[in-house]
C-alpha positions as CSV (number, residue, x, y, z in Angstrom):
1,M,-12.3,-12.3,8.0
2,T,-9.0,-10.4,8.5
3,G,-9.3,-6.7,8.9
4,K,-12.5,-4.9,9.9
5,L,-16.1,-5.6,9.1
6,R,-19.0,-3.3,10.0
7,V,-22.6,-4.5,9.4
8,S,-25.5,-2.2,10.1
9,L,-29.0,-3.7,10.4
10,Q,-32.2,-1.9,9.6
11,K,-35.5,-3.6,10.5
12,A,-38.3,-2.1,8.5
13,I,-40.5,-4.9,9.6
14,Q,-41.4,-6.4,12.9
15,A,-41.4,-10.2,12.8
16,Q,-40.5,-13.1,15.0
17,G,-37.3,-15.1,14.6
18,L,-35.3,-12.4,12.7
19,P,-31.5,-13.0,13.0
20,S,-29.5,-10.6,15.1
21,R,-26.9,-8.2,13.8
22,A,-24.2,-10.5,15.3
23,Q,-25.5,-13.4,13.3
24,F,-25.6,-11.4,10.1
25,S,-22.1,-10.1,10.8
26,R,-20.8,-13.7,11.3
27,W,-22.4,-14.8,8.0
28,V,-21.1,-11.8,6.0
29,A,-17.6,-12.2,7.5
30,A,-17.6,-15.9,6.4
31,A,-18.5,-14.8,2.8
32,L,-15.8,-12.1,2.7
33,E,-13.0,-14.2,4.4
34,G,-10.0,-14.1,2.2
35,R,-11.8,-12.0,-0.4
36,R,-12.1,-8.6,1.2
37,A,-10.0,-7.2,4.1
38,M,-12.3,-4.4,5.1
39,A,-16.0,-3.8,4.5
40,E,-19.1,-1.9,5.5
41,V,-22.4,-3.6,4.6
42,A,-25.9,-2.5,5.4
43,I,-28.7,-5.1,5.7
44,R,-32.3,-4.0,5.6
45,L,-35.1,-6.4,6.5
46,V,-38.3,-5.5,4.7
47,D,-41.8,-6.7,4.0
48,E,-43.1,-8.1,0.7
49,E,-44.4,-4.7,-0.5
50,E,-41.0,-3.0,-0.2
51,S,-39.2,-5.9,-1.7
52,R,-41.5,-6.0,-4.7
53,A,-41.2,-2.2,-5.2
54,L,-37.4,-2.4,-5.1
55,N,-37.3,-5.5,-7.4
56,R,-39.6,-3.8,-9.8
57,S,-37.5,-0.5,-9.8
58,W,-34.1,-2.1,-10.0
59,R,-34.6,-5.4,-11.9
60,N,-37.9,-4.9,-13.7
61,Q,-39.3,-7.9,-11.9
62,D,-42.8,-7.3,-10.5
63,Y,-42.7,-9.6,-7.4
64,P,-40.9,-9.7,-4.1
65,T,-37.6,-11.5,-3.9
66,N,-35.7,-13.0,-1.0
67,V,-32.5,-10.9,-1.3
68,L,-31.4,-8.0,-3.4
69,S,-27.8,-6.9,-3.5
70,F,-26.8,-3.3,-4.2
71,P,-23.0,-3.0,-4.6
72,A,-21.5,0.4,-3.6
73,G,-20.0,0.9,-7.0
74,L,-17.3,3.3,-5.8
75,P,-14.9,4.8,-8.4
76,D,-11.5,3.2,-8.7
77,G,-9.0,4.7,-6.3
78,V,-11.6,5.6,-3.6
79,P,-10.2,3.9,-0.5
80,L,-13.5,3.6,1.4
81,P,-14.5,0.2,2.8
82,L,-18.1,0.5,1.5
83,L,-19.2,-2.8,0.0
84,G,-22.9,-2.3,-0.5
85,D,-26.4,-3.1,0.8
86,L,-28.5,-6.2,1.1
87,V,-32.3,-5.9,1.2
88,M,-33.9,-9.1,2.5
89,C,-37.6,-9.9,2.5
90,A,-38.3,-11.4,5.9
91,P,-41.7,-12.9,5.2
92,L,-40.5,-14.5,2.0
93,V,-37.3,-15.9,3.6
94,A,-39.4,-17.5,6.4
95,R,-41.9,-18.9,3.9
96,E,-39.2,-20.4,1.7
97,A,-37.4,-22.0,4.6
98,A,-40.6,-23.7,5.6
99,E,-41.5,-24.8,2.0
100,Q,-37.9,-26.1,1.5
101,G,-37.8,-27.9,4.8
102,K,-34.8,-25.9,5.9
103,S,-34.1,-24.3,9.3
104,P,-34.8,-20.6,9.3
105,A,-31.2,-19.9,10.4
106,A,-29.8,-22.1,7.5
107,H,-31.9,-20.2,5.0
108,W,-31.0,-16.7,6.4
109,A,-27.3,-17.7,6.4
110,H,-27.5,-18.9,2.9
111,L,-29.2,-15.8,1.5
112,T,-26.8,-13.6,3.5
113,V,-23.8,-15.4,2.0
114,H,-25.4,-15.4,-1.4
115,G,-26.1,-11.7,-1.3
116,S,-22.6,-10.9,0.1
117,L,-21.0,-12.8,-2.8
118,H,-23.1,-10.7,-5.2
119,L,-21.7,-7.6,-3.6
120,L,-18.2,-9.0,-4.3
121,G,-19.1,-9.4,-8.0
122,Y,-20.0,-13.1,-8.1
123,D,-23.1,-14.0,-10.2
124,H,-25.0,-17.1,-11.3
125,E,-26.7,-15.9,-14.5
126,S,-24.9,-18.4,-16.6
127,E,-24.1,-22.0,-16.0
128,A,-20.4,-21.2,-15.9
129,Q,-21.0,-18.5,-13.3
130,A,-23.3,-20.7,-11.2
131,A,-20.6,-23.5,-11.3
132,V,-18.3,-21.1,-9.5
133,M,-20.7,-19.4,-7.1
134,E,-22.8,-22.3,-5.9
135,P,-19.9,-24.5,-4.7
136,L,-18.4,-21.4,-3.0
137,E,-21.6,-20.8,-1.2
138,T,-21.8,-24.4,-0.1
139,A,-18.2,-24.4,1.2
140,I,-18.7,-21.1,3.1
141,L,-21.9,-22.5,4.7
142,R,-20.2,-25.7,5.6
143,T,-17.6,-23.6,7.6
144,L,-20.6,-22.1,9.5
145,G,-22.1,-25.5,10.2
146,F,-24.9,-25.4,7.7
147,P,-25.8,-28.0,5.1
148,D,-25.5,-27.7,1.3
149,P,-28.4,-25.4,0.3
150,Y,-28.4,-26.8,-3.2
151,A,-28.5,-30.5,-2.1
152,Q,-32.1,-31.1,-3.0
153,D,-31.6,-29.3,-6.4
154,R,-28.9,-31.6,-7.6
């Protein structure tokens, strides 16, 4: 990523094997490369209870989810680098990685890239949107040395 990236990391949960701020920064930077020159992103690692509460409040979905993206939503013309926040459910990410036969690092990287692209405005609600976002995620993860996260889904 050209320019400047600032990633803050909040750990609202104590768990083994959580990525470091440096790892998250590398993954966010890869997602933003060529798409955003400067950015500030906050990443909060939470338990299932907090993830469920946020998912219920913001998406009307009453279950924990692996990653939630909250774009900053600044008004046009405000020259701040704030991009937004990612909230990631650590126990769910670990469980999904094990269930899907993926390394924890590969799954954390994928969800970080996925959430970062959401902060940039990418989505996958329709087939057309997914046809843009998923290959982009795969290409970004390849640059980081991780396999295609959708390979088993195809």
